[in-house]
N, C-alpha and C positions, 0 to 999 in steps of 0.2 A: 877279324882280329889283326893285331900287329905282332911283331917279333917279341918273344918273351912271354912267359906265363903270368907275370905280375902286371902286365899292362892291360888296361881295360878301356875301351872306347865306347862312349855312349853312341847309340845309333841315331840320335837326333839331338838337336839343340833348339833352345828357345832364344830367338833373337828379337831384341826390342830396339827399334829405331827411335832415337830421341831427337826431335827437331825443335829448333828454336822458333817461336812464332814469327819473328822478324827475319828469319833466314831459312825458308822452307827449301826442300830439295828442288834443284833446278829441273830435274826430270819431270816434275809435275807440270811444267810449263810447256813442254814440247807437244803442242796440239796436233802436230803432223803425224803422230804415231797412235792416235786414238783409233782402236779397231772399229771397223764398219759395224754399225748397229748399236754401238755403245754410246751412252749419253756422255758428252764431254764433261769432265770434272777433275778435281785435283788428284784423284787416285786412278784415273782411267787411261792415262797414256800408256802405250805399249811398253816403252822403255821403263817407266816407273813400275808397272806391274811385273815386268820381268826381273828387274833388279831387286825388288822388294817382296818377291813371292814368299809366302809363308812367314813373313816377319810380322811381329806385332808393332804397333806404332803409338807414340805418345808425343804430344806437344808439351814442352816444358821450358819455361823462361828461367834459365839458370842464373840470370843476373838478379832476379828477384829472390829474396831469402826463402820464401816458401817453395819456389821451383828448385832452388839449390838443395834444400832439404830433401825434396822428393827424389832428385837425382842421386843424392848420397844414399838414400834408402835402397834405390835400385842397385847401386854399386855394392852395397853390403851382400847382395844375393848373387852377384855376377862373377863370372870367371875372367871375362875380358871386357875392356873398354877401348874403343877406337874413337879417337876424336879427329876432326878435320878443322878445328879452329885455327885462326892465325897464330903464328909463333908467340908464345908467352901469354896468350889470352887465358888459357885454363889456369895457369899459375896466378895471374892477376885476380881471378875469381875464386882463388883458394880451392881449385879443383884439379890441380896438377897431380902428378904421380905421388908426391909426398903426402898430399892430403887424401888421395884415394886409397893409398896403401895403409894409411892410419885407420881408415874405416874398414878395409878388407885387406889384410896382409898378403893374401894369396893372389890379389888382382894382377893381371897382366895388362899393361897399358901400352897402346901404340898411338902415335900421333902421325897422321898423314897430311903433309903440307907440300906445296909445289917444290920448295927448295930447302926443306929441313927447318930446324929450329934455330940454327945459328949460321953464321957465314955471310958473305957479301950479298947474296941474293935472298936471304931468309925472309925478308918482308916484301918481296916481290909477289905479285899475284900471278897465277898461272892457270892454264886450262889444259885439257887433254891434248890439244894441238901443240901447245908450247912444250909439254912433256914429251910428245912424240918427236918433235924437232930437236930439242936439246938432248934428249936421251939417245939419239941416233937412229931411232926406229924409222923415221921418214927416209933416211939415207938408204935403207935396205929395200924400200918399196919402189917399184917401177923399173924403168929402163936406165942403164948407166949413162946414156947420151942425153937424158932429160934431167930437169930439176927434181929434187926429192918430192915424193908424193905422200899425202896424208893417208893413213890407214882408213878403211871404210867405216870402221866402228871405233869406239873409244878404247883403244888398246892400251894407251899409257895409264889411264885410270885403272883398267883391269889388271895390268901388271903391277902397279903400285899396291893395289889391294891384295893381290896374290902373294907378293913378297912379304907384305906385312903379316898376312895370315900364317905363312910358313914360319916366320920369326916368332910370332906369338905362340904357335903350337909348340915350337921347340922350348920356349921359355916356360910354358905351362907344364910340359912333361919334365922339365928340369926341376 
């Protein structure tokens, strides 16, 4: 439990990963991490399995009216929605926060993009490496007499996800 008698935390969560058919998770493509003895396939890479352990998954074309309706039915039952669509795309599809909260007023929505929803870099593409470089994480790695070094694993993505999760939990408890 947490502080206070009125707070209650579920000991588990059901997570549903919604993927667009035309934009599948890039971790599915990392064939270098397929464990020995496992048949290579879209769900068999080590990174994909690690990142998505215990999640349910669905492919849903939210551009299509039928897929959009399915997505909104999932939102009705959800506590949280995390999107990684380019800035403004969810609003263009009538799936931004205003639309989601009309379906589920208690929904907590977070959008994770490389450079936010607005500002001079908002429409720039990014990667974990760019996030580590621009966020200063590479500067902290290695020897001060050498150039900055990339972290060994995708730390910028992990940190963005962690910070979004903390913010969403605060919003949920509020």
